[in-house]
Structures are given as C-alpha cells and as structure tokens.
C-alpha positions in Angstrom: 18.3 -33.9 23.8 21.1 -31.7 22.4 20.0 -32.5 18.8 16.4 -31.6 19.6 17.4 -28.3 21.1 19.7 -27.5 18.1 16.8 -28.3 15.7 14.4 -26.2 17.7 16.8 -23.2 17.8 17.3 -23.6 14.0 13.6 -23.5 13.4 13.2 -20.4 15.6 16.0 -18.7 13.7 14.4 -19.5 10.3 11.0 -18.3 11.4 12.4 -15.0 12.6 14.3 -14.6 9.3 11.0 -14.9 7.4 9.3 -12.2 9.4 12.2 -9.8 8.8 11.8 -10.3 5.1 8.3 -8.8 5.1 7.9 -5.9 2.7 7.5 -2.6 4.4 5.6 0.6 3.5 7.3 3.9 2.8 5.3 6.7 4.3 5.8 10.0 2.3 4.6 13.6 2.2 2.6 15.1 -0.8 5.7 16.3 -2.7 7.5 12.9 -2.4 4.3 11.1 -3.3 3.9 13.2 -6.4 7.4 12.5 -7.5 6.9 8.7 -7.0 3.7 8.5 -8.9 5.3 10.5 -11.8 7.5 7.5 -12.4 6.6 4.8 -15.0 5.3 1.5 -13.7 4.0 2.9 -10.4 0.5 1.7 -9.7 -1.6 4.4 -8.1 -4.5 3.1 -5.9 -7.2 5.1 -4.2 -8.6 2.9 -1.4 -11.6 5.1 -0.5 -15.2 4.2 -1.3 -16.4 4.5 -5.0 -18.5 7.5 -3.9 -15.4 9.3 -2.5 -13.4 8.4 -5.6 -16.1 9.9 -7.9 -16.1 13.2 -6.0 -12.4 13.6 -6.9 -9.2 11.6 -7.0 -5.6 11.9 -8.0 -5.3 11.6 -11.8 -4.4 8.1 -13.0 -5.6 6.4 -9.8 -7.7 3.2 -9.9 -10.2 2.7 -7.1 -10.1 -0.5 -4.9 -12.1 0.1 -1.7 -10.1 -1.3 1.2 -13.4 -1.6 3.2 -14.8 -4.0 0.6 -14.6 -7.6 1.5 -13.1 -8.4 -1.9 -10.2 -5.9 -1.6 -7.5 -8.7 -1.6 -9.1 -10.6 -4.5 -9.5 -7.4 -6.6 -5.9 -6.3 -5.7 -4.5 -9.6 -6.8 -6.3 -9.3 -10.2 -5.5 -5.7 -10.9 -2.0 -5.1 -9.4 1.4 -6.4 -10.4 3.8 -7.4 -7.6 6.8 -6.4 -9.7 5.8 -2.7 -9.5 5.5 -0.3 -6.6 1.9 0.4 -5.4 1.3 4.0 -4.3 -1.7 4.1 -2.0 -3.9 6.9 -0.6 -7.2 7.4 1.1 -8.9 10.5 2.7 -6.6 11.0 5.7 -4.1 8.1 5.7 -5.7 5.6 8.0 -7.4 3.3 5.5 -4.4 3.5 3.2 -2.1 2.4 6.0 -4.5 -0.6 6.5 -4.4 -1.3 2.7 -0.6 -1.1 2.7 -0.4 -3.6 5.5 -2.6 -6.1 3.6 -0.7 -5.6 0.4 2.7 -6.0 2.1 1.6 -9.3 3.5 0.8 -10.4 -0.1 4.3 -9.3 -1.2 3.6 -5.9 -2.7 6.0 -3.0 -2.2 3.9 0.0 -1.1 4.1 3.8 -0.6 1.5 5.5 1.6 0.6 9.2 1.2 0.7 10.8 4.7 -2.4 12.9 5.3 -4.1 11.3 2.3 -6.3 13.1 -0.2 -6.9 15.9 2.2 -3.2 16.7 2.3 -3.1 16.4 -1.5 -5.9 19.0 -1.8 -4.3 21.3 0.8 -1.2 21.5 -1.5 -3.5 22.5 -4.5 -2.4 19.4 -6.5 -4.2 18.3 -9.6 -7.5 16.4 -9.1 -9.6 14.4 -11.5 -13.3 13.9 -11.4 
C-alpha cells in the first residue's frame, strides 16, 4: 500500500511539473510591442480575418486567421518555434486566444494589448 501511495504521489508531482513548464504569453503595450517586433527573428502575426488584414496591418505581419479551422495547421507550417511570435488582432481578444493555442504547441508569444486599434491610436506605421 505504501509503495502504491508513493508511486501515485510521484505521478501527481510529475504531472504538475509538466503544467508549470507551459510557455506563457507576455502582454505588452504598443511601444513595447514595437520594440519587440523591431528585433530580428521575431515573427509578426496578424490573426484577424483576411479582409481586416487587407484594410491595413502592421508592416511585416503575416496573416493567419485564428477563427479559421486550419489555424493550428497553418501556424505549424509557417512559424518557427525557436523564435518569438508577436501576435495581434483588432482589440486583443482573438490574439489572446491565438497565443493560448500557440503556447500549447510550444511557441513563445507576445500579445499586443488593445490590438490594432491601440496601434492606430498611437499613429504607428500601417501597411495596406
């Protein structure tokens, strides 16, 4: 009985270690986000719809729509886990969802608080 209890406690301990190892998202403001995406090897991802992306996006961003059922598949093909993924959407809600999905897959993410609306409010550069 004692060995079974010890083994069970060891398994519980190991499973809790795994969950604490999960990658977390860094939520940053516009100025911090701008500094992060200026670095080499940072992957900039706009997770809005293709229509929203076409209307205007942060220069250098690729578009992977988080609402598309193929988001995870496309992300795995286009993104490198060795490099930070900087993510944004319109207001920050969809990008938070995208970051959560990417974190579970092992990507390190940064989320733009306030999204593209906050970026525009600060009169930052926009590509069309």
